[in-house]
C-alpha positions as CSV (number, residue, x, y, z in Angstrom):
1,M,19.6,37.7,-23.7
2,S,19.7,34.3,-21.7
3,P,16.0,32.6,-21.3
4,A,15.2,34.0,-18.1
5,I,14.2,31.1,-15.0
6,I,11.2,32.9,-13.2
7,I,12.6,32.9,-9.6
8,S,8.9,34.4,-8.5
9,A,10.4,33.6,-4.9
10,L,8.9,32.4,-1.6
11,S,9.4,35.8,-1.0
12,L,6.5,37.1,-2.8
13,L,4.4,34.1,-2.1
14,T,4.4,34.6,1.6
15,Y,1.0,34.7,1.9
16,V,-1.4,32.9,-0.8
17,A,-4.5,35.2,-2.5
18,A,-7.2,34.9,-0.5
19,D,-9.7,33.0,-3.2
20,A,-7.2,30.7,-4.2
21,A,-8.0,28.4,-0.7
22,V,-11.7,27.8,-2.1
23,S,-12.1,25.0,-4.4
24,L,-15.2,24.0,-5.0
25,D,-14.6,21.3,-8.1
26,G,-14.8,18.3,-6.9
27,K,-11.4,17.0,-6.0
28,G,-12.8,15.5,-2.8
29,E,-15.1,13.1,-4.7
30,K,-14.7,10.2,-7.0
31,S,-14.9,12.2,-10.3
32,A,-12.1,10.4,-12.0
33,A,-13.5,8.5,-14.8
34,M,-13.8,4.8,-14.1
35,E,-14.1,5.0,-10.4
36,S,-17.8,6.5,-9.6
37,D,-19.6,3.5,-9.4
38,P,-20.4,0.8,-7.4
39,A,-18.3,-1.4,-9.2
40,S,-15.2,0.8,-8.1
41,K,-15.7,-0.1,-4.5
42,P,-12.8,-1.8,-2.8
43,D,-14.8,-4.8,-1.9
44,P,-17.5,-6.4,-4.1
45,A,-21.3,-5.4,-3.2
46,G,-23.6,-7.6,-0.6
47,V,-25.8,-9.8,-1.6
48,K,-29.3,-10.3,-0.9
49,G,-31.0,-13.3,1.3
50,D,-29.4,-15.9,3.5
51,S,-27.0,-18.1,1.1
52,P,-23.8,-20.0,1.0
53,M,-23.2,-17.1,-1.6
54,K,-23.5,-14.5,1.2
55,T,-21.6,-15.9,3.9
56,A,-18.6,-16.1,1.4
57,M,-19.4,-12.5,0.4
58,A,-19.4,-11.5,4.4
59,A,-16.2,-13.6,4.7
60,F,-14.3,-11.7,1.7
61,E,-15.7,-8.1,3.2
62,S,-14.4,-8.9,6.4
63,G,-10.7,-9.7,4.7
64,E,-11.1,-14.0,5.2
65,H,-10.0,-13.6,1.7
66,E,-8.8,-17.3,1.0
67,K,-12.0,-18.8,3.0
68,A,-14.3,-16.5,0.7
69,V,-12.9,-17.9,-2.3
70,G,-12.8,-21.7,-1.2
71,L,-16.4,-21.1,-0.5
72,A,-16.9,-19.5,-4.2
73,K,-15.8,-21.6,-6.1
74,P,-18.1,-24.5,-6.1
75,L,-20.6,-22.2,-6.6
76,A,-19.2,-20.3,-9.5
77,E,-18.4,-24.2,-10.7
78,K,-22.6,-24.5,-10.6
79,G,-23.4,-21.1,-12.3
80,D,-23.6,-18.6,-9.4
81,A,-23.1,-15.3,-11.1
82,D,-22.1,-13.8,-7.7
83,A,-19.9,-16.5,-6.8
84,M,-18.0,-15.4,-10.2
85,Y,-17.8,-12.2,-10.1
86,L,-16.0,-12.2,-6.5
87,L,-13.5,-14.8,-8.3
88,G,-13.3,-12.3,-10.9
89,F,-12.6,-9.5,-7.9
90,A,-10.2,-11.7,-6.3
91,H,-8.1,-12.5,-9.3
92,E,-8.1,-8.8,-10.0
93,T,-7.2,-7.8,-7.1
94,G,-4.9,-10.4,-5.9
95,R,-6.8,-11.2,-2.8
96,G,-7.6,-14.4,-1.7
97,A,-6.1,-15.8,-5.1
98,E,-3.9,-15.3,-7.4
99,S,-3.4,-11.9,-9.4
100,S,-4.4,-12.9,-12.9
101,R,-6.0,-10.1,-15.0
102,E,-6.9,-13.1,-17.4
103,K,-8.9,-15.5,-14.7
104,A,-10.6,-12.1,-13.8
105,I,-11.6,-11.2,-17.2
106,E,-12.9,-14.9,-17.5
107,N,-14.7,-14.6,-14.5
108,Y,-16.0,-11.0,-15.2
109,R,-17.4,-12.6,-18.6
110,K,-19.3,-15.3,-17.3
111,S,-21.0,-13.2,-14.7
112,S,-21.6,-10.9,-17.1
113,A,-23.1,-13.0,-19.2
114,K,-25.6,-13.8,-16.8
115,G,-26.7,-10.5,-16.1
116,H,-24.4,-9.2,-13.5
117,S,-23.8,-5.7,-13.7
118,D,-20.9,-5.2,-11.5
119,A,-19.1,-7.7,-13.2
120,A,-19.9,-6.2,-16.6
121,Y,-18.5,-2.7,-15.3
122,R,-15.3,-4.0,-13.9
123,L,-15.0,-6.0,-17.4
124,A,-15.6,-3.0,-18.8
125,F,-12.7,-0.8,-16.9
126,S,-10.4,-4.0,-17.6
127,L,-11.0,-3.9,-21.5
128,M,-10.7,0.2,-21.5
129,G,-7.5,-0.5,-20.3
130,S,-6.1,-2.8,-22.4
131,D,-4.4,-2.4,-25.6
132,E,-5.8,-5.2,-27.4
133,E,-6.9,-5.1,-30.4
134,G,-11.5,-4.7,-30.4
135,A,-11.3,-4.8,-26.5
136,A,-12.3,-0.8,-25.9
137,A,-15.3,-1.8,-28.7
138,E,-16.3,-4.5,-26.5
139,A,-16.3,-2.8,-23.6
140,R,-18.5,-0.2,-24.9
141,T,-20.9,-2.3,-26.0
142,L,-21.1,-4.0,-22.7
143,L,-21.9,-0.7,-21.3
144,E,-24.6,0.2,-24.0
145,K,-26.2,-3.2,-23.2
146,E,-26.0,-2.3,-19.2
147,V,-28.1,1.5,-19.9
148,E,-30.9,-0.9,-21.0
149,K,-31.1,-1.7,-16.9
150,D,-29.3,0.7,-15.6
151,P,-29.2,3.6,-17.2
152,A,-27.6,6.2,-14.8
153,V,-24.6,4.2,-13.4
154,A,-23.5,2.7,-17.4
155,G,-24.4,6.0,-18.7
156,R,-22.9,7.9,-16.3
157,I,-19.7,5.6,-17.0
158,L,-19.8,5.9,-20.4
159,G,-19.8,9.8,-20.5
160,E,-16.5,9.6,-18.8
161,A,-15.0,7.0,-20.9
162,H,-16.0,9.1,-24.2
163,L,-14.4,12.0,-22.2
164,L,-11.3,10.6,-22.0
165,G,-10.8,9.0,-25.6
166,R,-11.4,5.1,-24.3
167,F,-13.9,4.6,-27.4
168,S,-11.5,6.7,-29.8
169,K,-8.3,8.3,-30.4
170,K,-9.1,11.5,-28.8
171,P,-11.7,13.0,-25.8
172,D,-15.5,13.4,-27.7
173,P,-17.1,15.8,-24.9
174,E,-19.9,15.7,-27.1
175,S,-20.7,12.4,-26.3
176,A,-19.8,12.5,-22.6
177,V,-22.5,15.5,-22.5
178,S,-24.8,13.1,-24.5
179,W,-24.3,10.5,-21.9
180,W,-24.0,12.4,-18.7
181,K,-27.5,14.1,-19.3
182,K,-29.3,11.1,-20.3
183,S,-28.5,10.0,-17.1
184,S,-29.4,12.9,-15.1
185,E,-32.6,12.7,-16.6
186,A,-32.6,8.7,-15.0
187,G,-32.3,10.5,-11.7
188,D,-27.9,10.3,-11.1
189,V,-26.9,12.9,-9.3
190,P,-22.7,12.0,-9.6
191,S,-24.2,12.8,-13.9
192,M,-25.3,16.3,-13.0
193,I,-22.2,17.4,-10.8
194,F,-20.3,15.9,-14.2
195,L,-22.4,18.5,-16.5
196,A,-22.1,21.2,-13.8
197,R,-18.3,21.5,-13.5
198,F,-18.2,20.5,-17.1
199,Y,-19.7,23.7,-18.3
200,E,-18.1,25.3,-15.7
201,G,-15.1,24.8,-17.7
202,Q,-13.4,22.4,-15.3
203,M,-13.0,19.2,-17.7
204,G,-11.4,21.4,-20.3
205,F,-13.0,22.1,-23.4
206,P,-13.3,26.1,-23.3
207,E,-15.5,26.2,-26.5
208,M,-18.3,24.3,-24.3
209,V,-18.1,26.3,-21.5
210,D,-21.9,27.3,-20.2
211,P,-22.1,28.8,-16.7
212,K,-26.1,29.0,-16.7
213,Q,-25.9,25.1,-17.3
214,A,-23.6,24.4,-15.1
215,F,-25.8,26.6,-12.0
216,E,-28.6,24.8,-13.9
217,Y,-27.0,20.8,-12.9
218,F,-26.0,22.3,-9.6
219,Q,-29.4,23.1,-8.5
220,M,-30.6,19.5,-10.1
221,A,-27.8,17.7,-8.0
222,A,-28.7,20.4,-4.7
223,K,-32.8,19.5,-5.1
224,K,-31.5,15.9,-4.7
225,G,-30.1,16.2,-1.6
226,N,-26.2,16.9,-2.6
227,P,-24.0,19.0,0.0
228,A,-21.6,19.9,-2.6
229,A,-24.2,21.2,-5.3
230,M,-25.7,23.1,-2.5
231,V,-22.8,24.7,-1.9
232,A,-22.0,25.1,-5.3
233,V,-25.7,26.9,-5.7
234,G,-25.2,29.0,-2.8
235,S,-21.9,30.7,-3.9
236,N,-23.5,31.5,-7.1
237,L,-26.3,33.1,-6.0
238,L,-24.3,35.2,-3.3
239,S,-21.4,36.1,-5.7
240,G,-22.0,34.6,-9.2
241,D,-21.7,36.8,-12.3
242,N,-23.7,34.5,-14.7
243,V,-26.9,34.1,-12.3
244,K,-29.2,36.9,-10.4
245,R,-27.5,37.4,-6.9
246,D,-29.8,36.7,-4.2
247,E,-28.5,36.6,-0.8
248,K,-31.7,35.3,1.2
249,L,-31.8,32.1,-0.8
250,G,-27.9,31.7,-1.2
251,M,-27.4,31.6,2.5
252,E,-30.7,29.2,2.5
253,W,-29.1,26.9,0.7
254,L,-25.4,27.2,2.5
255,N,-27.5,26.4,5.9
256,K,-29.0,23.5,3.9
257,A,-25.2,22.4,2.7
258,I,-24.1,23.0,6.8
259,E,-27.0,20.9,8.0
260,A,-25.7,18.2,5.7
261,K,-22.4,18.3,7.0
262,D,-20.6,20.3,4.4
263,Y,-18.3,23.1,6.1
264,S,-17.2,24.5,2.8
265,A,-20.3,26.5,3.3
266,Y,-18.6,28.6,5.9
267,L,-16.0,29.0,3.6
268,V,-18.2,30.6,1.1
269,K,-20.2,32.8,3.6
270,G,-16.8,34.0,4.8
271,M,-15.7,34.6,1.1
272,Y,-18.9,36.6,0.8
273,Q,-18.3,39.1,3.5
274,Q,-14.5,39.4,2.7
275,N,-14.9,39.9,-1.2
276,V,-18.6,41.0,-1.3
277,K,-20.2,42.4,1.6
278,K,-16.1,43.9,2.2
279,D,-16.2,43.1,5.8
280,P,-13.5,41.6,7.5
281,K,-14.5,41.1,10.3
282,A,-18.1,39.1,10.1
283,A,-15.6,37.1,7.2
284,L,-12.9,36.1,10.0
285,A,-16.3,34.7,12.0
286,E,-17.4,32.4,9.4
287,Y,-14.3,31.5,8.7
288,E,-14.1,30.4,12.5
289,R,-16.8,28.5,12.5
290,G,-15.6,26.4,9.6
291,R,-12.2,26.0,11.2
292,D,-14.1,24.7,14.3
293,A,-15.9,22.3,12.6
294,G,-12.5,21.1,11.3
295,Q,-13.0,22.7,7.3
296,V,-9.1,22.9,6.2
297,D,-9.3,25.8,3.8
298,S,-11.5,27.8,6.5
299,M,-8.3,27.0,9.1
300,V,-6.0,28.4,6.4
301,R,-8.2,31.9,5.8
302,V,-8.5,32.0,9.8
303,A,-4.3,31.8,10.3
304,E,-4.1,34.3,7.1
305,F,-6.5,36.9,9.1
306,H,-4.0,36.7,11.5
307,M,-0.7,36.9,10.0
308,T,-2.0,39.8,8.1
309,G,-3.8,41.5,10.9
310,T,-6.8,41.2,8.7
311,G,-10.5,42.1,10.3
312,T,-8.7,40.8,13.7
313,E,-4.9,42.5,15.5
314,K,-2.1,40.9,13.9
315,D,-0.8,37.8,15.9
316,L,1.9,35.9,13.3
317,P,2.3,33.2,16.2
318,R,-1.2,32.4,16.4
319,G,-1.5,32.1,12.8
320,L,1.6,29.9,12.2
321,K,-0.3,27.6,14.9
322,I,-3.1,27.5,13.0
323,L,-1.3,26.8,9.9
324,E,0.2,23.9,11.2
325,T,-2.9,22.5,12.5
326,A,-4.1,22.8,8.8
327,A,-1.2,21.2,7.3
328,G,-1.3,18.4,9.6
329,A,-5.1,17.9,8.2
330,G,-3.5,17.2,4.8
331,S,-3.8,21.4,3.8
332,P,-1.3,21.8,0.8
333,Q,-1.7,25.5,1.0
334,A,-1.4,25.1,4.5
335,H,2.2,23.4,3.9
336,F,3.1,26.3,1.5
337,M,2.5,29.1,3.4
338,L,4.6,27.4,6.3
339,A,7.3,27.1,3.7
340,A,7.2,30.5,2.8
341,N,7.5,32.0,6.2
342,I,10.2,29.8,7.2
343,L,12.0,30.2,4.4
344,N,11.9,33.6,4.5
345,E,13.5,34.2,7.7
346,K,16.6,35.6,8.5
347,E,18.1,32.2,9.7
348,P,15.8,29.6,7.7
349,D,15.2,26.1,8.8
350,I,16.1,24.6,5.1
351,L,15.0,21.5,5.7
352,K,12.1,22.1,7.9
353,G,11.1,24.8,4.8
354,Y,12.0,21.9,2.7
355,S,9.8,19.1,4.0
356,H,7.1,21.8,4.2
357,L,7.6,22.7,0.5
358,V,7.4,18.8,-0.8
359,S,4.3,18.0,1.2
360,A,2.8,21.3,-0.7
361,A,4.1,20.0,-4.0
362,N,2.9,16.5,-3.5
363,G,-0.5,17.7,-2.4
364,G,-1.2,18.9,-6.2
365,L,-0.5,22.6,-5.6
366,A,0.8,23.8,-9.1
367,T,2.8,26.8,-7.3
368,A,4.1,25.0,-4.8
369,Q,5.5,22.5,-7.4
370,N,6.9,25.5,-9.4
371,E,8.4,26.6,-6.6
372,L,9.9,23.3,-5.5
373,G,11.5,23.1,-8.8
374,L,12.9,26.7,-8.2
375,F,14.0,25.5,-4.5
376,Y,15.9,22.6,-6.5
377,L,18.0,25.3,-8.6
378,S,19.0,27.2,-5.8
379,N,21.7,25.2,-4.5
380,K,20.3,25.3,-0.9
381,L,20.4,21.8,-0.5
382,G,24.2,21.9,-1.3
383,A,23.5,21.3,-4.8
384,A,21.6,22.3,-7.6
385,D,19.7,19.3,-8.4
386,V,18.5,20.2,-12.7
387,S,16.9,16.4,-13.1
388,A,14.6,17.7,-9.9
389,A,13.9,20.8,-10.9
390,L,12.7,19.3,-14.3
391,S,10.4,17.0,-12.7
392,W,8.7,19.3,-10.4
393,F,8.2,22.2,-13.7
394,G,6.9,19.6,-15.2
395,R,4.0,18.9,-13.1
396,A,3.0,22.4,-12.6
397,A,3.5,22.7,-16.5
398,Q,1.0,20.1,-17.6
399,A,-1.6,21.7,-14.8
400,N,-1.1,24.6,-17.1
401,F,0.9,26.6,-14.8
402,A,2.1,29.2,-16.7
403,P,5.2,30.3,-14.5
404,A,6.0,26.7,-14.9
405,Q,5.8,26.7,-18.6
406,N,8.3,29.3,-19.0
407,N,11.1,27.8,-16.3
408,L,10.7,24.5,-18.1
409,G,11.1,26.3,-21.4
410,A,14.0,28.1,-20.4
411,L,15.7,24.9,-19.2
412,H,15.3,23.3,-23.0
413,E,16.8,26.6,-24.6
414,R,19.9,26.6,-22.2
415,G,19.9,22.6,-22.4
416,A,19.9,22.3,-18.8
417,G,19.5,18.7,-17.7
418,V,18.0,18.3,-21.0
419,P,19.6,18.3,-24.5
420,K,19.1,21.8,-26.1
421,N,15.4,21.9,-28.1
422,F,14.4,25.7,-29.4
423,E,11.6,24.3,-30.7
424,T,10.3,22.5,-27.8
425,A,11.2,25.5,-25.8
426,G,9.2,27.6,-27.7
427,Q,5.8,25.7,-27.4
428,L,6.4,25.4,-24.2
429,Y,6.6,29.7,-24.1
430,A,3.8,30.0,-26.2
431,L,1.6,28.2,-23.6
432,A,2.0,30.2,-21.2
433,A,2.3,33.8,-23.0
434,Q,-1.4,32.4,-24.1
435,Q,-1.9,33.1,-20.2
436,G,-0.3,36.4,-20.4
437,H,2.8,35.4,-19.0
438,P,5.3,38.6,-19.4
439,E,8.7,36.8,-19.4
440,A,7.7,33.7,-21.9
441,T,6.0,36.4,-24.2
442,L,9.3,38.1,-24.4
443,A,11.1,34.6,-24.7
444,L,8.9,33.6,-27.7
445,A,9.9,37.2,-29.3
446,R,13.3,36.6,-28.8
447,L,12.9,33.0,-30.6
448,H,10.8,34.5,-33.2
449,A,13.5,37.3,-33.7
450,T,16.3,34.6,-34.4
451,G,14.8,31.7,-35.7
452,A,15.6,29.4,-32.9
453,G,13.0,26.4,-33.3
454,T,10.9,28.9,-35.4
455,T,10.6,30.5,-38.6
456,M,12.4,34.0,-38.2
457,N,10.0,36.3,-38.2
458,R,10.9,39.9,-37.0
459,Q,7.2,41.7,-37.4
460,R,5.9,38.6,-35.2
461,A,8.6,38.9,-32.6
462,W,8.2,43.3,-32.5
463,A,4.9,42.5,-32.0
464,L,5.6,40.2,-29.3
465,A,8.2,41.9,-27.3
466,T,5.7,44.9,-27.4
467,L,2.6,42.9,-25.9
468,A,5.5,41.4,-23.0
469,G,6.0,45.5,-22.4
470,E,2.4,45.8,-22.2
471,R,2.2,42.8,-19.7
472,G,5.2,44.5,-17.4
473,E,8.1,43.0,-19.1
474,K,10.9,45.6,-18.5
475,N,13.2,44.0,-20.6
476,A,11.0,44.1,-23.8
477,A,12.2,47.6,-24.6
478,A,15.6,46.8,-25.3
479,I,14.8,43.7,-27.4
480,I,12.1,45.7,-29.4
481,A,14.8,48.8,-30.3
482,E,17.1,45.9,-31.3
483,I,14.6,44.7,-34.0
484,E,13.3,48.1,-35.2
485,K,16.9,48.8,-36.3
486,K,16.3,46.5,-38.9
487,F,12.7,47.3,-40.0
488,T,11.7,49.4,-43.0
489,P,8.5,51.6,-42.5
490,E,6.8,48.5,-44.1
491,D,8.0,46.3,-41.9
492,L,6.5,48.2,-38.8
493,T,3.3,48.6,-40.3
494,A,3.2,45.0,-40.5
495,A,4.6,44.7,-37.4
496,K,1.7,46.7,-35.6
497,K,-1.0,44.6,-37.7
498,E,0.5,41.4,-36.1
499,L,0.4,43.1,-32.8
500,G,-3.8,43.7,-33.5
501,N,-4.0,39.8,-34.3
502,L,-2.3,38.8,-30.9
503,K,-4.7,41.2,-28.9
504,A,-7.5,40.1,-31.0
505,G,-6.7,36.7,-29.7
506,K,-4.6,34.6,-32.4
507,P,-2.6,32.3,-30.6
508,A,1.0,32.7,-30.2
509,E,3.3,30.4,-32.4
């Protein structure tokens, strides 16, 4: 049987599951490593008091970069730390001075030596981005020295650097957590948020997931006035599985978030009414409040309710109009839903649907990236583009989206657009199979049955095929029957034991 690319088809994805739209993962925050501190602002920080340096800083921040550099140079020559910092920034960014990493580092080093924290941070960032021997160690020393006077920011950056493995060959989550805890103790709210999301499992490392600790750190950040944390606390109190539910307290936190202008709280309120209270009309009312406040995910929910007739009369045109508004506001989900509806029309506007699909994929929606890969294989643009399909499947696969991992595996198994590679195909199928993907599970069974890219193991093949059948793969029975033709009773016993191991959590290989 040939490898199967799963055409999950936009017809099956016309409406996205309701719970897929909400995001409390901090994607709107500067949560990427190295971008969550004062030194990462577009322009350098200001200088206190009236001074020539303050004039230079004001000129730089107003866009008069060359003037600012001209004013800063003589001050830097006299040893002014702020002036050296500005010159370093100018050389790093190419604003008002030649773009030169070497000159940026030189000025940052001089400024940092005089105790300028922002210069030390930017120097550390530059060093951590270098492959030069000893650069990472120097960055670590700089940051650990800064912790003595700025434990909040320096500790936070150290945590991020350890999580990304900047100081070692692999990520060090234990050290990351340790530094973030120290920063949290110093009152650093972003570190509290990082810890909460880390313990939720949003940064990987499933073995360290701890929902109770996640909730505790969200509470800490919420009490410090962080609106996103208020929403997370309210959400957990309303419908969380790991804390005692408290509707009154949960609503209080969500109302505080709304007062702080985090309108995603309306989305959470709507989800509570929809999924817990089972009251679609009340849910729609909350989503509409969110829509009116400009909360994009709430717009998508309102559109979905009108398109499906949930909590109101079905009104597809109205729903589509609201989706257009949400798409214009930058919602990948809205673009994807519009693409689905357009491409499923009897006479679809292919280019318009394709445009929305591309926008959804570029917005980081893994489902859309996978669908765009399938679109490029469909000949709907006149000819198949396997290279483009590979690229989009790859992006979705990197996001751990099982259908894309399966589709990418199928292309490697076929040798479509890439050299035929059964081993790579097997690795991709295994990733998808570990998430319960039926077709990938069966594909992995087929590779084990034939020994393609792996050691032939019919017992494991039988176990995988059986598991695929239990997961809903209709073609599993034929492969199971074929394998069993060569089985002895002992083989079947061993295969059943292997199935038990798989169900117990032993990963498919």
